[in-house]
C-alpha positions as CSV (number, residue, x, y, z in Angstrom):
1,X,17.0,93.1,3.7
2,X,15.1,96.2,3.8
3,X,15.2,96.5,7.7
4,X,18.5,96.4,9.7
5,X,17.2,94.3,12.5
6,X,20.7,93.7,14.3
7,X,19.6,92.4,17.7
8,X,16.1,92.0,19.6
9,X,13.9,89.4,21.2
10,X,10.1,88.6,21.4
11,X,7.9,86.2,23.5
12,X,6.3,83.1,22.9
13,X,3.3,81.5,24.5
14,X,2.2,84.1,27.4
15,X,6.1,85.5,27.9
16,X,7.1,81.7,29.2
17,X,9.5,81.6,26.3
18,X,11.6,84.2,24.9
19,X,13.5,84.0,21.4
20,X,16.5,86.4,21.1
21,X,18.1,87.0,18.0
22,X,21.5,88.7,16.9
23,X,24.1,89.3,14.6
24,X,26.8,90.4,16.9
25,X,29.0,87.6,17.3
26,X,30.4,88.9,20.5
27,X,26.9,89.0,22.7
28,X,25.8,86.7,25.0
29,X,22.8,85.8,22.7
30,X,25.2,84.4,20.0
31,X,27.5,82.7,22.9
32,X,24.5,80.9,23.8
33,X,24.0,80.0,20.0
34,X,27.6,78.3,19.8
35,X,27.1,76.1,22.8
36,X,24.2,74.6,21.9
37,X,25.6,74.0,18.1
38,X,28.8,72.8,19.8
39,X,26.5,70.0,22.1
40,X,24.2,68.9,19.2
41,X,26.7,69.3,16.2
42,X,30.2,69.0,17.2
43,X,30.1,66.7,20.2
44,X,26.7,64.8,19.4
45,X,27.4,64.3,15.5
46,X,31.0,64.3,15.2
47,X,31.1,67.8,13.1
48,X,34.4,68.8,12.8
49,X,34.7,72.3,14.6
50,X,36.2,73.9,11.3
51,X,33.0,73.2,9.3
52,X,30.6,74.3,12.4
53,X,31.8,77.5,13.0
54,X,32.5,79.3,9.3
55,X,33.2,82.2,7.5
56,X,29.4,83.4,7.7
57,X,28.8,83.9,11.1
58,X,29.1,87.6,11.4
59,X,26.5,87.7,8.0
60,X,23.9,85.7,10.0
61,X,21.3,86.5,11.8
62,X,21.6,84.3,15.0
63,X,18.2,83.0,16.9
64,X,18.1,81.3,20.6
65,X,14.8,80.1,22.1
66,X,15.3,80.5,26.1
67,X,13.0,78.3,27.9
68,X,10.9,79.1,31.1
69,X,13.9,79.0,33.3
70,X,15.7,81.3,30.9
71,X,18.0,78.8,29.8
72,X,18.9,78.5,26.4
73,X,17.3,75.4,24.8
74,X,17.5,75.9,20.8
75,X,18.9,77.6,18.0
76,X,18.9,78.5,14.2
77,X,20.7,81.0,12.1
78,X,19.7,83.0,8.5
79,X,21.9,83.6,6.2
80,X,20.7,86.1,3.6
81,X,21.5,86.0,0.1
82,X,23.4,88.4,-2.2
83,X,20.2,89.7,-3.7
84,X,18.5,90.2,-0.2
85,X,15.3,88.4,-1.7
86,X,16.3,84.5,-0.3
87,X,17.5,83.8,2.9
88,X,18.8,80.2,4.2
89,X,18.3,78.4,7.6
90,X,21.2,77.1,8.9
91,X,22.7,75.4,12.2
92,X,19.2,74.2,13.8
93,X,19.7,72.8,16.8
94,X,17.6,72.0,19.5
95,X,19.3,70.3,23.1
96,X,18.4,66.8,23.8
97,X,16.8,67.7,26.9
98,X,14.2,70.0,25.2
99,X,13.3,67.7,22.5
100,X,9.8,66.9,22.3
101,X,8.3,70.4,23.7
102,X,8.1,72.0,20.1
103,X,11.0,74.3,20.3
104,X,12.0,73.4,17.0
105,X,8.7,74.4,15.4
106,X,8.6,77.6,17.7
107,X,12.0,79.1,16.9
108,X,11.3,78.0,13.2
109,X,8.2,79.7,13.0
110,X,10.0,82.8,14.7
111,X,12.7,82.8,12.2
112,X,10.2,82.8,9.2
113,X,8.4,85.3,10.3
114,X,11.4,87.8,11.2
115,X,12.3,87.0,7.5
116,X,8.7,87.3,6.3
117,X,8.9,90.9,8.2
118,X,12.3,92.0,6.8
119,X,11.0,91.4,3.2
120,X,12.6,87.7,2.3
121,X,10.6,85.8,-0.1
122,X,11.8,82.4,-0.2
123,X,13.6,80.3,2.7
124,X,15.8,77.2,2.0
125,X,17.8,74.6,3.9
126,X,19.7,71.8,3.9
127,X,17.8,69.1,6.0
128,X,19.7,66.1,7.5
129,X,17.3,63.2,6.0
130,X,16.7,62.3,9.9
131,X,14.7,66.0,10.0
132,X,13.3,65.9,6.7
133,X,10.2,64.9,8.3
134,X,10.0,67.9,10.3
135,X,10.5,70.3,7.6
136,X,7.8,68.6,5.4
137,X,5.4,69.4,8.2
138,X,6.3,72.9,8.4
139,X,5.6,73.1,4.3
140,X,9.2,73.0,3.0
141,X,9.3,71.1,-0.2
142,X,12.2,68.8,-1.3
143,X,14.7,69.9,-4.2
144,X,16.7,67.6,-6.1
145,X,18.5,64.6,-4.7
146,X,20.1,63.8,-1.4
147,X,23.7,65.0,-1.2
148,X,26.6,64.7,2.0
149,X,27.6,67.5,4.1
150,X,29.9,67.1,7.1
151,X,29.7,63.6,6.6
152,X,25.5,63.4,7.0
153,X,23.1,62.7,4.6
154,X,21.2,66.3,3.5
155,X,18.3,67.5,1.2
156,X,17.7,70.7,0.0
157,X,14.4,72.2,0.9
158,X,12.5,75.2,0.2
159,X,9.6,77.2,1.1
160,X,8.0,80.7,0.0
161,X,7.8,83.0,2.6
C-alpha cells in the first residue's frame, strides 16, 4: 500500500451513516466487526469460530458501517496481497435486520474506494453462491469453478479498480 491508513472514518449520505475502518484489533471498531461476523457467519451460517477468526485479522483493514442511530450494521475486511497490487475482500456481512437497505452496496463501495486510493489495482473475493448476483451487479466477474469453503459453496470473483 502506498499510504498507511491504520484507522479512520468517513460519512455517507449527508452524515446519516458513518463507516469506520481500522487495523487495530483492540479497537471498538474491530470488536463491532467481530460481533457482526459472529452473528452472521458463526450463529447464522454455522461457520466454525476457528475458521471465522483467522491468522490474517491483524493484517486486514476492517470496515464497519454504522446506521443513523450509530449501531454497527454491516462489515467487511480487506486483505492486501504481498505485492501490494491486489486486495481481497473478505468477511462481508450485513445484520439480517439491516438487509434491503443498500448497506452492503454502501460498505462495498467504500471499501473499493479506499482500496483504489491506497493504490491497489484489483480486488478479488470468494463470493457465496447465494450472494453472487449482488457482486455481479457491483461489476465483479466470476473466475473458474465453484468450490466449497467452510461448508458453503463459493466462487472466485474479481474486479479491476
